C-alpha positions as CSV (number, residue, x, y, z in Angstrom):
1,M,-102.4,-50.3,10.5
2,I,-105.2,-47.9,11.3
3,I,-108.2,-47.6,8.9
4,K,-110.9,-45.0,9.4
5,K,-114.0,-43.8,7.5
6,Y,-115.0,-40.1,7.4
7,I,-118.4,-38.7,6.3
8,V,-117.7,-35.2,4.9
9,N,-119.2,-32.5,2.7
10,N,-116.2,-32.1,0.5
11,M,-112.6,-33.4,0.0
12,N,-111.0,-30.4,1.6
13,E,-112.8,-31.2,4.8
14,A,-111.8,-34.8,4.5
15,M,-108.1,-33.9,3.9
16,N,-108.1,-31.6,7.0
17,R,-109.6,-34.3,9.2
18,I,-107.4,-37.1,7.9
19,R,-104.2,-35.0,8.4
20,Y,-105.3,-34.0,11.9
21,E,-106.3,-37.5,13.1
22,L,-104.0,-39.8,11.2
23,G,-101.1,-37.5,10.2
24,A,-99.4,-36.6,7.0
25,D,-98.5,-40.2,6.1
26,A,-102.2,-41.3,5.8
27,V,-103.3,-42.6,2.4
28,I,-106.8,-42.3,0.9
29,I,-108.0,-45.8,0.0
30,S,-111.4,-45.0,-1.5
31,Q,-114.1,-42.4,-1.8
32,R,-117.8,-42.4,-2.8
33,K,-120.9,-40.3,-2.6
34,I,-123.6,-41.5,-0.2
35,K,-126.8,-40.3,1.4
36,K,-126.6,-39.2,5.0
37,P,-127.7,-42.0,7.4
38,G,-131.2,-41.9,8.7
39,F,-134.6,-40.8,7.3
40,K,-133.7,-37.1,7.0
41,G,-130.7,-38.0,4.8
42,I,-133.1,-39.1,2.0
43,F,-134.0,-35.4,1.4
44,M,-130.6,-33.9,1.8
45,P,-127.7,-33.6,-0.6
46,K,-125.2,-36.4,-0.9
47,V,-122.1,-36.4,1.2
48,I,-118.7,-38.1,0.7
49,E,-117.6,-41.2,2.5
50,V,-113.8,-41.3,2.5
51,T,-111.8,-44.3,3.7
52,A,-108.2,-43.6,4.8
53,A,-105.4,-45.7,6.3
54,V,-102.1,-45.1,8.0
55,D,-99.3,-47.4,9.4
56,R,-99.4,-48.2,13.1
57,N,-98.8,-45.3,15.4
58,K,-95.3,-44.1,15.0
59,N,-94.7,-43.6,18.7
60,E,-96.1,-47.0,19.5
61,F,-93.8,-48.5,16.9
62,E,-90.8,-46.6,18.4
63,N,-91.7,-47.7,21.9
64,E,-91.9,-51.3,20.9
65,M,-88.6,-51.0,19.1
66,K,-86.9,-49.4,22.1
67,S,-88.3,-52.1,24.4
68,S,-87.0,-54.8,22.1
69,I,-83.6,-53.2,21.8
70,D,-83.3,-52.9,25.6
71,A,-84.2,-56.6,25.8
72,I,-81.4,-57.5,23.4
73,K,-79.0,-55.4,25.4
74,K,-79.9,-57.3,28.6
75,V,-79.2,-60.6,26.8
76,M,-75.8,-59.3,25.6
77,E,-74.9,-58.0,29.1
78,K,-75.5,-61.4,30.6
79,K,-73.3,-62.8,27.8
80,V,-75.7,-65.4,26.7
81,P,-74.2,-67.2,23.7
82,V,-76.2,-66.5,20.6
83,K,-76.3,-68.5,17.4
84,E,-77.7,-66.7,14.3
85,N,-79.0,-68.0,11.1
86,K,-81.2,-66.4,8.4
87,A,-84.5,-67.8,9.6
88,N,-84.3,-67.5,13.4
89,I,-82.4,-66.2,16.3
90,E,-81.6,-69.1,18.7
91,V,-80.2,-68.6,22.2
92,V,-77.9,-71.6,23.0
93,K,-78.3,-72.2,26.7
94,P,-79.2,-75.2,28.9
95,K,-82.9,-75.2,29.7
96,E,-82.4,-75.3,33.4
97,E,-80.4,-72.0,33.2
98,I,-83.0,-70.0,31.2
99,T,-84.9,-67.7,33.6
100,S,-88.4,-66.6,33.1
101,S,-87.1,-63.1,32.5
102,E,-84.9,-64.3,29.7
103,S,-87.8,-66.3,28.2
104,Q,-89.8,-63.0,28.1
105,I,-86.9,-61.3,26.4
106,L,-86.8,-64.0,23.7
107,K,-90.6,-63.7,23.3
108,Q,-90.2,-60.0,22.8
109,M,-87.5,-60.5,20.2
110,Q,-89.7,-62.9,18.2
111,E,-92.7,-60.5,18.4
112,M,-90.5,-57.6,17.2
113,K,-89.5,-59.7,14.1
114,E,-93.1,-60.6,13.4
115,M,-94.2,-56.9,13.9
116,I,-91.6,-55.7,11.3
117,S,-92.6,-58.4,8.9
118,K,-96.3,-57.4,9.2
119,L,-95.5,-53.7,8.9
120,S,-93.6,-54.3,5.7
121,E,-96.5,-56.3,4.2
122,G,-98.9,-53.5,5.3
123,N,-96.9,-50.9,3.4
124,K,-96.9,-53.1,0.3
125,D,-100.7,-53.4,0.5
126,I,-101.2,-49.6,0.7
127,S,-98.8,-48.9,-2.2
128,N,-100.7,-51.4,-4.4
129,T,-104.1,-49.9,-3.6
130,K,-105.6,-48.2,-6.6
131,S,-109.0,-46.9,-7.3
132,E,-111.1,-48.5,-10.0
133,L,-110.9,-45.2,-12.0
134,Q,-107.1,-45.3,-11.9
135,I,-107.1,-48.9,-13.0
136,K,-109.4,-48.0,-15.9
137,L,-107.1,-45.2,-17.0
138,E,-104.1,-47.4,-16.9
139,N,-106.0,-50.1,-18.9
140,N,-106.4,-47.4,-21.6
141,D,-102.6,-47.1,-21.7
142,I,-102.3,-43.9,-19.6
143,R,-99.0,-44.3,-17.7
144,E,-99.3,-45.1,-14.0
145,E,-98.0,-41.8,-12.5
146,L,-100.1,-39.7,-14.9
147,A,-103.3,-41.8,-14.1
148,S,-102.6,-41.3,-10.4
149,K,-102.2,-37.5,-10.9
150,I,-105.5,-37.3,-12.8
151,V,-107.4,-39.2,-10.1
152,T,-105.9,-37.1,-7.3
153,K,-106.8,-33.8,-9.1
154,A,-110.3,-35.1,-9.8
155,S,-110.8,-35.9,-6.1
156,L,-110.3,-32.2,-5.3
157,I,-113.2,-31.1,-7.5
158,E,-116.1,-30.3,-5.2
159,E,-118.9,-30.2,-7.9
160,D,-121.8,-32.5,-7.4
161,V,-121.0,-34.6,-10.5
162,S,-119.9,-38.2,-11.0
163,E,-116.2,-39.2,-10.7
164,E,-116.2,-40.0,-14.4
165,V,-117.2,-36.5,-15.2
166,K,-114.5,-35.1,-13.0
167,I,-111.9,-37.3,-14.6
168,K,-113.0,-36.1,-18.1
169,K,-112.8,-32.5,-17.0
170,I,-109.2,-33.0,-15.7
171,I,-108.1,-34.7,-19.0
172,E,-109.7,-32.0,-21.1
173,G,-107.7,-29.4,-19.2
174,M,-104.5,-31.3,-20.1
175,I,-105.2,-31.4,-23.9
176,K,-104.1,-28.5,-26.0
177,I,-105.1,-28.2,-29.7
178,S,-102.8,-26.2,-32.0
179,D,-104.1,-23.0,-33.6
180,S,-101.0,-22.6,-35.7
181,E,-101.7,-21.5,-39.3
182,M,-100.3,-23.8,-42.0
183,K,-98.2,-21.3,-44.0
184,G,-94.6,-20.6,-45.0
185,I,-92.0,-23.1,-44.3
186,V,-93.1,-26.2,-42.4
187,V,-90.8,-29.0,-41.1
188,L,-91.9,-32.5,-40.1
189,A,-89.4,-34.3,-37.9
190,G,-89.4,-37.5,-35.9
191,P,-87.9,-41.0,-35.4
192,T,-87.9,-43.7,-38.1
193,G,-91.0,-45.7,-38.6
194,V,-93.6,-43.2,-37.5
195,G,-94.9,-42.5,-41.0
196,K,-93.5,-39.0,-41.7
197,T,-93.4,-39.4,-45.5
198,T,-97.0,-40.6,-45.7
199,T,-98.0,-37.9,-43.3
200,I,-96.4,-35.1,-45.3
201,A,-98.0,-36.4,-48.4
202,K,-101.4,-36.3,-46.7
203,L,-100.7,-32.8,-45.5
204,A,-99.7,-31.7,-49.0
205,G,-102.9,-33.3,-50.4
206,R,-105.1,-31.5,-47.9
207,L,-103.5,-28.1,-48.5
208,A,-103.3,-28.4,-52.3
209,L,-106.5,-30.3,-53.1
210,V,-108.9,-29.2,-50.3
211,E,-107.6,-25.8,-49.2
212,K,-106.4,-24.9,-52.8
213,K,-103.1,-23.5,-51.6
214,K,-99.9,-23.4,-53.6
215,V,-97.7,-26.1,-52.1
216,G,-94.1,-27.3,-52.6
217,L,-92.4,-30.5,-51.3
218,I,-88.8,-30.8,-50.2
219,T,-87.1,-33.9,-48.8
220,I,-83.8,-34.3,-47.1
221,D,-84.4,-38.0,-46.5
222,T,-81.8,-39.2,-48.9
223,Y,-81.1,-42.3,-46.9
224,R,-84.2,-44.0,-48.2
225,I,-84.6,-44.1,-52.0
226,G,-88.1,-45.4,-51.6
227,A,-89.1,-42.3,-49.6
228,I,-87.9,-40.0,-52.4
229,E,-89.7,-42.0,-55.1
230,Q,-92.9,-42.1,-52.9
231,L,-93.0,-38.3,-52.5
232,N,-92.1,-37.7,-56.1
233,T,-95.0,-39.8,-57.1
234,Y,-97.4,-37.9,-54.8
235,A,-96.0,-34.6,-56.1
236,D,-96.7,-35.6,-59.7
237,I,-100.2,-36.7,-59.0
238,M,-101.0,-33.4,-57.1
239,N,-99.0,-31.4,-59.7
240,I,-96.9,-29.6,-57.1
241,P,-93.1,-28.9,-57.2
242,F,-90.7,-31.4,-55.6
243,K,-87.0,-31.1,-54.7
244,T,-84.5,-33.5,-53.1
245,V,-81.8,-31.8,-51.0
246,F,-78.4,-33.3,-50.2
247,S,-76.7,-30.4,-48.5
248,V,-77.4,-27.1,-46.8
249,K,-76.5,-25.2,-50.0
250,D,-79.1,-27.3,-51.9
251,M,-81.6,-26.4,-49.2
252,E,-81.1,-22.7,-49.9
253,N,-81.6,-23.2,-53.6
254,A,-84.7,-25.3,-53.1
255,I,-86.3,-22.7,-50.8
256,E,-85.4,-19.9,-53.2
257,S,-87.1,-21.8,-56.1
258,M,-90.4,-22.1,-54.1
259,K,-90.4,-18.6,-52.5
260,D,-93.7,-17.7,-54.2
261,L,-95.6,-20.7,-52.8
262,D,-98.0,-20.5,-49.9
263,V,-96.6,-23.5,-48.0
264,I,-93.2,-25.4,-48.4
265,L,-93.3,-28.8,-46.7
266,I,-90.0,-30.3,-45.7
267,D,-89.7,-34.0,-45.0
268,T,-86.7,-34.9,-42.8
269,T,-84.7,-38.1,-42.3
270,G,-85.8,-40.3,-39.4
271,R,-83.2,-40.0,-36.7
272,S,-82.6,-41.8,-33.4
273,S,-83.3,-39.4,-30.6
274,K,-80.3,-40.9,-28.8
275,N,-77.9,-40.1,-31.6
276,L,-76.9,-36.5,-30.7
277,M,-74.7,-36.1,-33.9
278,Q,-77.6,-37.0,-36.2
279,I,-79.9,-34.7,-34.4
280,A,-77.3,-31.9,-34.6
281,E,-77.0,-32.5,-38.4
282,L,-80.7,-32.3,-38.8
283,K,-80.8,-29.1,-36.7
284,S,-78.3,-27.4,-39.0
285,F,-80.6,-28.0,-42.0
286,I,-83.6,-26.7,-40.1
287,Q,-81.9,-23.6,-38.8
288,K,-80.8,-22.6,-42.3
289,V,-84.4,-22.3,-43.5
290,S,-85.9,-20.6,-40.4
291,P,-89.2,-22.5,-40.5
292,D,-92.5,-21.0,-39.4
293,N,-93.6,-24.3,-37.7
294,I,-91.8,-27.5,-36.7
295,Y,-93.9,-30.6,-36.1
296,L,-92.8,-33.6,-34.0
297,V,-94.3,-36.6,-35.7
298,I,-94.7,-39.5,-33.3
299,S,-96.7,-42.8,-33.5
300,S,-99.5,-43.7,-31.1
301,T,-98.0,-47.2,-31.0
302,T,-94.7,-45.9,-29.4
303,K,-93.9,-47.7,-26.2
304,D,-94.4,-45.6,-23.2
305,K,-90.8,-46.0,-22.0
306,D,-89.6,-44.6,-25.4
307,I,-91.9,-41.5,-25.5
308,D,-89.9,-39.4,-23.0
309,S,-86.6,-40.4,-24.8
310,I,-87.9,-39.4,-28.2
311,V,-89.4,-36.1,-26.9
312,E,-86.2,-35.2,-25.0
313,G,-84.0,-35.9,-28.0
314,Y,-86.0,-33.8,-30.4
315,K,-86.4,-30.9,-28.1
316,A,-83.1,-29.7,-29.6
317,L,-85.1,-28.8,-32.8
318,N,-87.5,-26.6,-30.9
319,F,-90.6,-28.2,-32.3
320,N,-93.8,-26.3,-31.4
321,N,-96.5,-28.7,-32.5
322,V,-97.2,-32.4,-32.4
323,I,-98.7,-34.8,-35.0
324,I,-99.7,-38.3,-33.7
325,T,-99.8,-41.0,-36.3
326,K,-101.1,-44.6,-36.7
327,L,-104.2,-44.4,-34.5
328,D,-105.6,-47.1,-36.7
329,E,-103.0,-49.5,-35.5
330,T,-104.0,-49.5,-31.8
331,T,-107.2,-50.1,-29.9
332,T,-106.4,-47.9,-26.8
333,Y,-105.4,-44.3,-27.1
334,G,-104.0,-43.3,-23.7
335,S,-100.6,-42.8,-25.4
336,I,-102.0,-39.6,-26.9
337,L,-102.1,-38.1,-23.4
338,N,-98.7,-39.6,-22.5
339,I,-97.2,-38.0,-25.6
340,L,-98.8,-34.6,-25.1
341,E,-97.9,-34.5,-21.4
342,S,-94.3,-35.4,-22.2
343,A,-94.0,-33.0,-25.1
344,G,-95.7,-30.0,-23.5
345,K,-96.9,-28.9,-26.9
346,P,-100.3,-28.7,-28.6
347,L,-101.7,-31.4,-30.9
348,S,-102.2,-30.4,-34.5
349,F,-103.3,-33.5,-36.4
350,I,-103.8,-37.2,-36.0
351,T,-103.5,-39.8,-38.8
352,I,-105.9,-42.7,-38.9
353,G,-104.9,-44.8,-42.0
354,Q,-102.9,-45.0,-45.2
355,N,-105.2,-43.2,-47.5
356,V,-104.0,-39.9,-48.9
357,P,-105.2,-37.3,-48.1
358,E,-108.4,-38.6,-46.3
359,D,-106.8,-40.3,-43.3
360,F,-105.5,-37.0,-41.9
361,K,-107.6,-35.3,-39.3
362,K,-107.9,-32.2,-37.2
363,V,-109.5,-33.0,-33.9
364,T,-111.2,-31.2,-31.1
365,I,-110.4,-31.5,-27.3
366,D,-113.7,-33.4,-26.8
367,E,-112.9,-35.9,-29.6
368,V,-109.4,-36.6,-28.2
369,C,-110.8,-36.9,-24.7
370,K,-113.3,-39.5,-25.8
371,L,-110.6,-41.5,-27.5
372,I,-108.3,-41.4,-24.4
373,L,-111.2,-42.6,-22.1
374,G,-112.3,-45.4,-24.5
375,E,-115.6,-43.7,-25.3
376,D,-114.8,-43.6,-29.0
377,F,-112.7,-45.6,-31.5
378,I,-111.0,-45.0,-34.8
379,C,-112.2,-48.2,-36.4
């Protein structure tokens, strides 16, 4: 493996030199800002020290391989009996018949085996090399490939600012906050257990009690009696109309009865994103009402492996905003970025507790970024 350090003014210069000298397969191991060597460097702007590595020279490797293969051919041509096992290659021949040339061949074969083994270990070491910043991002629950993408983008920023500032700038650019107005027909959809019913109650409370809008509640979650009773109780407390819908025809009637309201909030049944039939059934209800906004509700505690599956399943509903719940139930918030990156839609609200309607919050890009980077906490 070849390892070289470069003192450059910016990352573009570094990339050009690395590609020219080490080739396209080179990997950047580390980078840091330093003062130029010598007394004059004290008074000059900082430069960047970049360390890069590449596997052993490809031509050299190919030459060694060719030499070793030729050696093997010579052994075969002389019809030297060969006994193989998993650990070693043993040439079975009386000692007195082994020439110095053949001893050299056997030595080359052993060296070739060791060389391949070392090269394999070297590749493993390079692939496992991560910067401290990437490790920090992953420790905050940002998925590995996303953390790597952020660090790479940050390394291309040429501004004379700290790496942390660059990272924050990249993440801020990845966060979109929804500017959709809460009006007309609004649908909340998402898998079971993410807190949709509590979330819709919080939203109704905010709209009716804080923003003084005329609000109606509809639920099609007839699978859970507790959910119906819960929403009915909230509706009674807030003095807003409430309807339970069992069919598409019921939905038409419920919408008609609330046509004079400012906002109609529709709570849907939690569905498995893998069950295409259930998603299709839910879609038929939603298409019938032609909603103004559809919100995907997803929990911040959702396992990273499940986020993509949920988002992909619910794309059939054409959701255009995201609500992330249960931030009070986790201590790291990188999942926010994982969800937004996977969904490709803006964030509307977060929920931070069980209290209605207080624990329902509109956030700024800066607030979300601080949570993701561990600079701020919910509780």
